N, C-alpha and C positions, 0 to 999 in steps of 0.2 A: 503493501500501500504507501502510494507514494505522500509525502507528508504536503497540505495546500496551506500556504499562508492566508487565503481566502475566505477561511472557514470564521463562520460568526464567534465571535467571544463571547460571547453572552449564552450560549448555547446551556442549557440547565443548569448556568451559573446561582449556587445559592450565597444566600446573604453570606455564609460564612466566605465560601471562597473569594466573595468577591473583598470581603473586608481582607483575607490575606493577601490578596492583589493589590491592595490600595494601600498596605503596611510595606507590603514589599517596595513598591515606587518608592513610595516616602523617603524609605531610607536609602533608597541610591540617592534621591534628592539632597539628603542631608549628609551626603558623603560616607555613606557607609563602604567598605571594601568590597571591591566582587568575591573575594573569599566567603564574607559574612553574608553577601547577597544571595550566592549559589547555594550554602549552607539554610539559608532561610527558606530558599526556593526548593530544597528536597525534603525539608519538613513538610512544607505546605503542601506538596505531592503526597508527600505517605500517608496525612490526616485525610485527604480528600480521596484516597485508592487505600483502604483498610489493609492491612496486611503487607503490603509492599514494601519494597527499599528500592528507594532512587540514586540513582549514579550519575552524575554529569561530569561532562570532561570536554576541554575546549580543542579546537582543531588548529593545528598547525599546520597551513594549507600549503606552504614551500616543503616543509619537509615530510609533509604526509603522514602525519602521526597526530595521535588524540594524547593530549597531557592535561597535567592540575587534575585527575580526577576527585570528585567531591562529592562528599556521601555521610551525612551527621551519626548514619545510624549503622553502617556497615564496619565487619573489624578492620583496625590500621593495616594489619598483613595482606589483607585482601586489596586494600588499595593501592598500597607501595606495589603488588604483582600487577595493578592495572593503570598504575600512573603513567606508563608510557604505550601507548599500541601501535603499529602501523594501521593503516587504511589498508582495508581490503579482508580476506580470508583470516590472514595470521594474526588480525584483530578481532577475532569470533564476530558475532553479531555487532560488537558496536565500531569495528571496522568496517563490515560492509556496509551500515546504515551510512558511513561518512564518506564511503567508495562509489556507489549506488544510488546515493542521495534518496534513500528510498527508506521505510520502515520495514527494522526487520524484528519475526514474531516467531516465539517457538512454546510449543507447548511441552517441552522436554530435550531440555539444553543438551542431558547426554546422550541422546540419542540424533542430534540435530547436527546435518555436517557443516553448517553455516556456524555451529558456534564450538566445534570441535578442536581451536585451538586453545580456547580459555575454559574450555567446560569443565576439567580437574578442580582450574581454581575455583570456578563458581558451584559448583555441586558439593566441594568439601566444606565450604560454608553453610550449605545445606539449603542453597539456590538451585530452583528446579526447573522453573520458567521464568521466560522475560521478553521483553518487548526492547527494541532502541529507534530512537527518531532521531533524523539528522536537525539541526538547528539550522535553517537557511536563510540566507539574506534576500530582499527580493531580487535581485539578480542571481539565486540556486547557487551564490558560490558558500560553502561548509563553513560554520561558526564552531560547530561542537557537535555533541551527541546527549541528549537526555533519555536515561533507559531507568524502567520498570521492573524490577525482579522479584519473584514470589516463590514459597518455599514450597507450596504444592504445584503439583503438575497439571497445567491446566492454560486453555488460550486466552489472553485477556479479554473480558469482558467489553461490550461497548462503553461502560462508564468507565472501567480503567484506560480503554483505548481514548475516551474524550478527556480525560486527566491528563495524560501523556500529551497528547496535540497542545493542550491548552500549556502544560507545562514548556513544550517548543517555543510556543510562540513568546512567553514572557520571559523564557532564558535568551531567545533575541532580543529581546528590547533590553535586558540588563547584560548582556556583552556587548551591544552597540554602545549604549549609553557609557558604558567603561571606557569605550574605545575612543570616544567622542572625546570623554571626559581629560585622557590623555594627550590627545591632541593640542585639545585646550591650553592643557598645560604646558606641555611643550612650546605650544606657540608662546606662551607668556613670558616661560622663561626666556627663550630667545628676545620676545621683543624688552622684556628688560634690561637682558643684558647690552639690549641696544642701545636703550634709553639710559643708561647708567655710564656707558663711556660716550655717551654725547656733554663737549666740553662746555658748552652752554647748560645754565639752570631748566629743570625741566620735570614736570608734572603728570600724571594721569588722574583726571577726577571722575568721580563716578557718583559722587554726592556734593554736602558742602566740605568736606573731607576729604584730603588726598588719596588714591588707594597706591598709589607709588610716588615717590621721588627720588632724585638723584644727586650725587655726592655735591655736585655744580650748585644745588638750590639749599643744600644745608650751610653751605660755605657761604653763599650770597647772604643768606637772611642771618647766619648764626647760630639757626636752631636745629636740633637732631633731626635725624628722619622720624623717631617715635614723635618729638613735641610737633613736630609738621602733622604726623598722621591724626593728633587727636585734635587740633587746631582748624575751624571753620577757615578756607583758604585767604577770603577777604578781612580776616583778621589781621592780615599780613600788611595789609594797606593802610597809609598814613589816616587818621582819624575821618580827616574831610572827603578822604575817596572812599570807604568802604562801603558807602552804600552803592555807589555806581560800580565798585568793581563786584558786588555782589549780583548785583540787577544783570550787568554784562555776562556775568558765568552761567548764571541760572537761566538767561536767557539761549544762551550758547548750551546749555546741555540741553534745553528743550528744542531745540533747534527751529525757535522763534527770532534770532536774531543774525543778521546778514555780517555784521564788521567780523572779523575774525582778527583784527589787532586794534590795541588803543592802548593811552598809557595810564600812568597812576604812579603815586609815590608809594613807595615799600619804605616800612618802618623796621630797619633790623633789630635784632636782640639787643644790640649795645645800645639803640637808638637813634642812631643815623639813620637816615632821611635820604633814600635814593631815587631816582625817578629812571623808572622802568617801563619800557614797550613789552606788552603781552599781545603774545600770538597765541591763536588755539584752533585746532582742526577735531573734526569728531573723528573718530577712532571706534573700533570693536575691542574690548578687553575684556578676556577670561570670558567671551561669551556673551558679553552685554556691551549697550551702547557707553560711551564712554567718552572724555575729552581729553586731548594732548594739546597742554601750553608749553613756551619756553618764555622764559624771560631774559629780556635783552637790557642792560644795564647803560641805560644813555649816559651815564656820569662818568664812564670811563672812556679817557682817552680824548 
């Protein structure tokens, strides 16, 4: 049976199941690690398919292997045996699901040629039947494999099949979210490294306080980065310019002001007043709208 990404998310979804899904997504949005999210997903599946054991593995499409098997209730020794499996028959039903991009089902693993290479590992731990579903992107690339394993010999019931399909869809969301976060973090680090290396005072603003400042801005103002992070940026302006700077920056953040540079007087920590030209441009930072600003000291030279 092929995995279909178009199936109805809410088919037979109970209030408990919907609550589990919401809590899982909430945990990811709040910064839960991929390991935590996969363990939570496996536990959710086991609650919804009573008596089953859920196993999740991530795909390495370059090496054509399944890695990082996760299951909160299977023996550690078994997880270590299944920690790295090749695509194809050597990976048993898990490897075949990844290779063929299809669900692999068995009512008796010990007698099923598709599971022959890993059958002994499973049956010695009391697992007699199971199914493995590929986790696929919309472009049909393999992200991983979700498996339900059973202690009694039987073909998965329609309910168990449905729970497994829903788990595969949730696993896709979790894995792709983690991948996007990693890309954003890499881009943010590169962006910060670039901004930090600029010789001109520079900041990134997403609200009233900076999200990032470079060393040159600390040098200009006399304030440490920590102090700048805890201070509304317009409070750096001389008292007579505070309101104008606040209004201009807020308008820039909202996209309602066309001017991208203007002058104001900055009061440093030492009390000195400098004439500053502020230039801003809208950017994206850590996945959200932000303002990149540079301060040019017009009192120099």
